[in-house]
C-alpha positions as a printed NumPy array, in Angstrom:
array([[109.25 , 130.524, 108.766],
       [110.968, 127.5  , 110.294],
       [114.479, 126.525, 109.252],
       [114.705, 122.827, 108.456],
       [116.895, 120.18 , 106.881],
       [116.206, 117.189, 104.65 ],
       [117.041, 113.751, 106.019],
       [118.418, 112.806, 102.59 ],
       [121.477, 114.809, 103.641],
       [122.037, 112.664, 106.721],
       [122.024, 109.138, 105.31 ],
       [125.072, 108.21 , 107.374],
       [123.039, 108.73 , 110.543],
       [120.074, 106.936, 112.045],
       [117.06 , 109.167, 111.583],
       [116.758, 109.491, 115.38 ],
       [120.33 , 110.806, 115.459],
       [119.534, 113.165, 112.59 ],
       [116.617, 114.698, 114.471],
       [118.728, 115.045, 117.614],
       [121.486, 116.86 , 115.709],
       [118.976, 119.184, 114.063],
       [117.34 , 119.978, 117.393],
       [120.66 , 120.709, 119.108],
       [121.578, 123.209, 116.402],
       [118.196, 124.94 , 116.442],
       [116.25 , 123.524, 113.498],
       [112.48 , 123.521, 113.908],
       [111.494, 121.776, 110.679],
       [112.477, 118.525, 109.006],
       [111.91 , 117.288, 105.477],
       [111.601, 113.522, 105.87 ],
       [112.724, 111.616, 102.786],
       [110.987, 108.258, 103.107],
       [113.613, 105.629, 102.29 ],
       [114.977, 102.193, 103.178],
       [116.431, 103.523, 106.431],
       [113.766, 106.091, 107.292],
       [110.064, 105.227, 107.637],
       [110.199, 102.555, 104.93 ],
       [106.527, 102.326, 103.901],
       [106.92 ,  98.65 , 102.98 ],
       [108.403,  97.583, 106.329],
       [106.483,  95.699, 109.002],
       [108.207,  98.001, 111.51 ],
       [106.605, 101.133, 110.064],
       [103.904, 101.562, 112.759],
       [106.509, 101.453, 115.54 ],
       [108.828, 103.806, 113.658],
       [105.988, 106.236, 113.048],
       [105.094, 106.25 , 116.728],
       [108.734, 107.003, 117.653],
       [109.003, 109.681, 114.988],
       [105.807, 111.339, 116.139],
       [106.978, 111.405, 119.764],
       [110.346, 112.898, 118.841],
       [108.845, 115.551, 116.587],
       [106.55 , 116.59 , 119.425],
       [109.384, 116.564, 121.969],
       [111.661, 118.643, 119.721],
       [108.751, 120.9  , 118.669],
       [109.522, 120.328, 114.993],
       [107.165, 120.448, 112.032],
       [107.638, 118.04 , 109.137],
       [107.113, 117.575, 105.434],
       [107.156, 114.127, 103.827],
       [109.503, 113.902, 100.831],
       [109.208, 111.227,  98.137],
       [112.484, 111.535,  96.219],
       [114.379, 108.502,  97.527],
       [116.767, 107.34 ,  94.835],
       [116.407, 103.551,  94.798],
       [113.507, 102.697,  97.101],
       [111.185, 101.55 ,  94.304],
       [113.771, 100.156,  91.898],
       [117.271,  99.06 ,  92.99 ],
       [118.655,  99.4  ,  89.45 ],
       [117.257, 102.72 ,  88.211],
       [117.332, 105.917,  90.255],
       [113.97 , 107.584,  90.926],
       [112.064, 105.014,  88.862],
       [109.263, 104.271,  88.256],
       [107.465, 107.611,  88.124],
       [104.108, 109.111,  87.272],
       [105.189, 109.387,  83.623],
       [106.69 , 105.897,  83.202],
       [105.567, 104.043,  80.043],
       [103.478, 101.241,  81.592],
       [100.414, 101.349,  83.784],
       [102.019,  98.943,  86.263],
       [105.024, 101.227,  86.673],
       [102.873, 104.276,  87.233],
       [100.671, 102.383,  89.689],
       [103.776, 101.487,  91.697],
       [104.555, 105.197,  92.092],
       [100.926, 106.075,  92.856],
       [100.762, 103.392,  95.536],
       [103.984, 104.723,  97.055],
       [102.639, 108.277,  97.106],
       [ 99.461, 107.091,  98.82 ],
       [101.564, 105.358, 101.47 ],
       [103.424, 108.624, 101.968],
       [100.101, 110.419, 102.387],
       [ 99.269, 107.928, 105.152],
       [102.621, 108.653, 106.801],
       [102.011, 112.393, 106.603],
       [ 98.582, 111.925, 108.156],
       [100.078, 110.004, 111.086],
       [102.787, 112.622, 111.654],
       [100.595, 115.672, 111.104],
       [103.007, 116.81 , 108.401],
       [102.588, 120.105, 106.567],
       [102.515, 118.403, 103.162],
       [103.693, 115.552, 100.957],
       [106.161, 116.788,  98.349],
       [106.488, 114.974,  95.01 ],
       [107.483, 115.521,  91.393],
       [106.593, 114.308,  87.877],
       [109.562, 112.202,  86.805],
       [111.704, 112.107,  83.681],
       [109.973, 111.17 ,  80.426],
       [112.126, 108.28 ,  79.175],
       [110.172, 107.172,  76.099],
       [109.072, 109.   ,  72.959],
       [105.531, 109.667,  74.069],
       [104.349, 113.105,  72.844],
       [104.298, 115.72 ,  75.573],
       [100.511, 116.05 ,  75.494],
       [100.054, 112.34 ,  76.121],
       [102.736, 112.358,  78.811],
       [100.913, 115.179,  80.6  ],
       [ 97.742, 113.094,  80.473],
       [ 99.61 , 110.232,  82.146],
       [100.897, 112.577,  84.8  ],
       [ 97.555, 114.264,  85.398],
       [ 95.788, 110.917,  85.788],
       [ 98.259, 109.883,  88.485],
       [ 98.225, 113.228,  90.245],
       [ 94.429, 113.249,  90.299],
       [ 94.35 , 109.787,  91.873],
       [ 96.692, 110.948,  94.621],
       [ 94.647, 114.14 ,  95.127],
       [ 91.486, 112.074,  95.471],
       [ 93.194, 109.927,  98.094],
       [ 94.808, 112.748, 100.079],
       [ 92.033, 115.318, 100.176],
       [ 89.57 , 113.383, 102.403],
       [ 92.447, 112.718, 104.816],
       [ 93.251, 116.414, 105.066],
       [ 96.799, 115.928, 103.768],
       [ 98.187, 118.671, 101.546],
       [100.109, 117.867,  98.361],
       [103.019, 120.038,  97.244],
       [104.158, 119.518,  93.665],
       [107.811, 120.29 ,  92.952],
       [108.973, 121.439,  89.509],
       [112.298, 119.667,  88.987],
       [114.982, 120.374,  86.338],
       [115.043, 117.693,  83.641],
       [111.603, 116.324,  84.487],
       [108.363, 116.652,  82.547],
       [107.327, 119.483,  84.868],
       [110.38 , 121.61 ,  85.536],
       [109.16 , 125.228,  85.479],
       [106.285, 127.238,  86.863],
       [104.788, 127.371,  83.363],
       [104.828, 123.562,  83.273],
       [103.154, 123.469,  86.686],
       [100.494, 125.893,  85.46 ],
       [ 99.855, 123.562,  82.535],
       [ 99.411, 120.646,  84.933],
       [ 96.927, 122.648,  87.008],
       [ 94.634, 122.922,  83.977],
       [ 94.431, 119.125,  83.794],
       [ 93.575, 118.241,  87.406],
       [ 91.22 , 119.295,  90.175],
       [ 93.794, 121.895,  91.081],
       [ 92.38 , 123.491,  94.22 ],
       [ 94.169, 121.068,  96.602],
       [ 97.464, 120.944,  94.661],
       [100.06 , 123.312,  96.051],
       [103.729, 123.908,  95.371],
       [107.007, 122.8  ,  96.783],
       [109.266, 125.616,  95.647],
       [112.945, 124.742,  95.434],
       [114.858, 128.031,  95.51 ],
       [117.835, 126.549,  93.68 ],
       [115.65 , 125.149,  90.914],
       [114.04 , 128.536,  90.356],
       [117.454, 130.167,  90.071],
       [118.659, 127.377,  87.79 ],
       [115.875, 127.546,  85.203],
       [113.597, 130.559,  85.522],
       [114.366, 133.896,  83.787],
       [113.006, 136.326,  86.376],
       [114.271, 137.044,  89.913],
       [113.283, 134.403,  92.464],
       [111.302, 136.892,  94.55 ],
       [108.92 , 137.62 ,  91.679],
       [107.894, 133.969,  91.531],
       [107.465, 133.787,  95.311],
       [105.054, 136.709,  95.154],
       [103.229, 135.357,  92.098],
       [102.707, 131.899,  93.6  ],
       [102.419, 132.841,  97.286],
       [ 98.982, 131.285,  97.733],
       [100.164, 127.917,  96.395],
       [103.409, 127.566,  98.351],
       [103.087, 124.796, 100.948],
       [106.778, 124.115, 101.577],
       [110.184, 125.32 , 100.405],
       [113.53 , 123.684,  99.651],
       [116.62 , 125.852,  99.772],
       [120.276, 125.539,  98.798],
       [122.736, 127.41 ,  96.624],
       [123.038, 126.846,  92.868],
       [124.367, 128.325,  89.636],
       [122.146, 129.293,  86.714],
       [121.715, 126.486,  84.222],
       [123.433, 123.852,  86.392],
       [121.278, 121.544,  88.52 ],
       [123.737, 120.934,  91.336],
       [122.727, 121.497,  94.968],
       [125.518, 123.507,  96.622],
       [126.372, 124.681, 100.105],
       [125.485, 128.305, 100.804],
       [128.064, 130.634,  99.331],
       [129.203, 128.194,  96.644],
       [126.577, 129.241,  94.086],
       [125.266, 132.529,  92.741],
       [121.923, 133.043,  94.512],
       [121.334, 136.363,  96.273],
       [119.582, 135.033,  99.356],
       [118.899, 138.243, 101.233],
       [116.233, 139.229,  98.704],
       [114.649, 135.761,  98.926],
       [114.435, 135.825, 102.721],
       [113.2  , 139.406, 102.758],
       [110.4  , 138.489, 100.346],
       [109.39 , 135.45 , 102.406],
       [109.187, 137.617, 105.507],
       [107.102, 140.207, 103.665],
       [104.769, 137.406, 102.539],
       [104.574, 136.174, 106.143],
       [105.583, 132.69 , 105.033],
       [105.356, 130.385, 108.056],
       [106.151, 126.96 , 106.636],
       [109.328, 124.933, 106.507],
       [112.437, 126.343, 104.843],
       [114.223, 123.036, 104.382],
       [117.849, 122.806, 103.29 ],
       [118.332, 120.099, 100.641],
       [121.918, 118.878, 100.274],
       [121.519, 115.197,  99.51 ],
       [125.153, 114.691,  98.482],
       [126.671, 116.004, 101.696],
       [125.952, 113.209, 104.173],
       [129.691, 112.609, 104.613],
       [130.028, 116.073, 106.166],
       [126.516, 116.37 , 107.597],
       [127.313, 117.735, 111.093],
       [129.457, 120.504, 109.613],
       [126.958, 121.404, 106.898],
       [124.034, 121.279, 109.328],
       [125.684, 123.869, 111.546],
       [126.84 , 126.207, 108.775],
       [123.493, 126.085, 106.952],
       [121.543, 126.987, 110.076],
       [123.918, 129.819, 110.936],
       [123.654, 131.207, 107.394],
       [119.858, 131.159, 107.207],
       [119.265, 132.228, 110.797],
       [121.467, 135.291, 110.309],
       [119.6  , 136.26 , 107.124],
       [116.198, 135.869, 108.778],
       [117.3  , 137.871, 111.82 ],
       [118.669, 140.721, 109.709],
       [115.964, 140.816, 107.004]])
């Protein structure tokens, strides 16, 4: 597996600086959160930025995953909106178009996957109908990504329409599910799921395209620095090694940009030691 870091935890840095810092510390993966300041898909400068990003990733020998969770990129007034479960067709089409643009970015960079989630259901639509909305959007993105050879990794997210593995399984029954993999967030699993994290990693091993990792407490969706939560990471890393997982293991601490250099170094040291000793 390759230890990585999400650029949403380095928003005080230019993305070029972020990659340089990661490389110096030893990271070999990067989760690229497409945002105003990083590969903005609506910018006329995108082709030049993509070319620079591609060159740097090759120079630093880093793999990438494209992340789609920017807070205010699509709506400056409402975080993470619109989504695939928003009430109107126009809103959902805005998100679908954005995801397709991210697929194009992933294709250009040779990324391991595009990671995305369902969204929060904000109206009183019955769950069955909301899942239909979601499935329609997911299928459209699948149909766009599959011919391009870009993998899609769906992330169950606390508080969203799809927040558990059971919810994800329900979604799989509604789409052409063969191309739809998982982005497993270790903290989310610990937060919401009843069984040990390792059991889910084994159960879903063939669907896991990329992994987010951070510390967390049960029942509280708050991404924490390693050692500040209650996850037993040695078992997680040992299981990933037994499964021969070779993708990105990307730290996601989006609220720690103000201490990014410090957290970058400590996170790498923590994970690298666990992997070495597992």
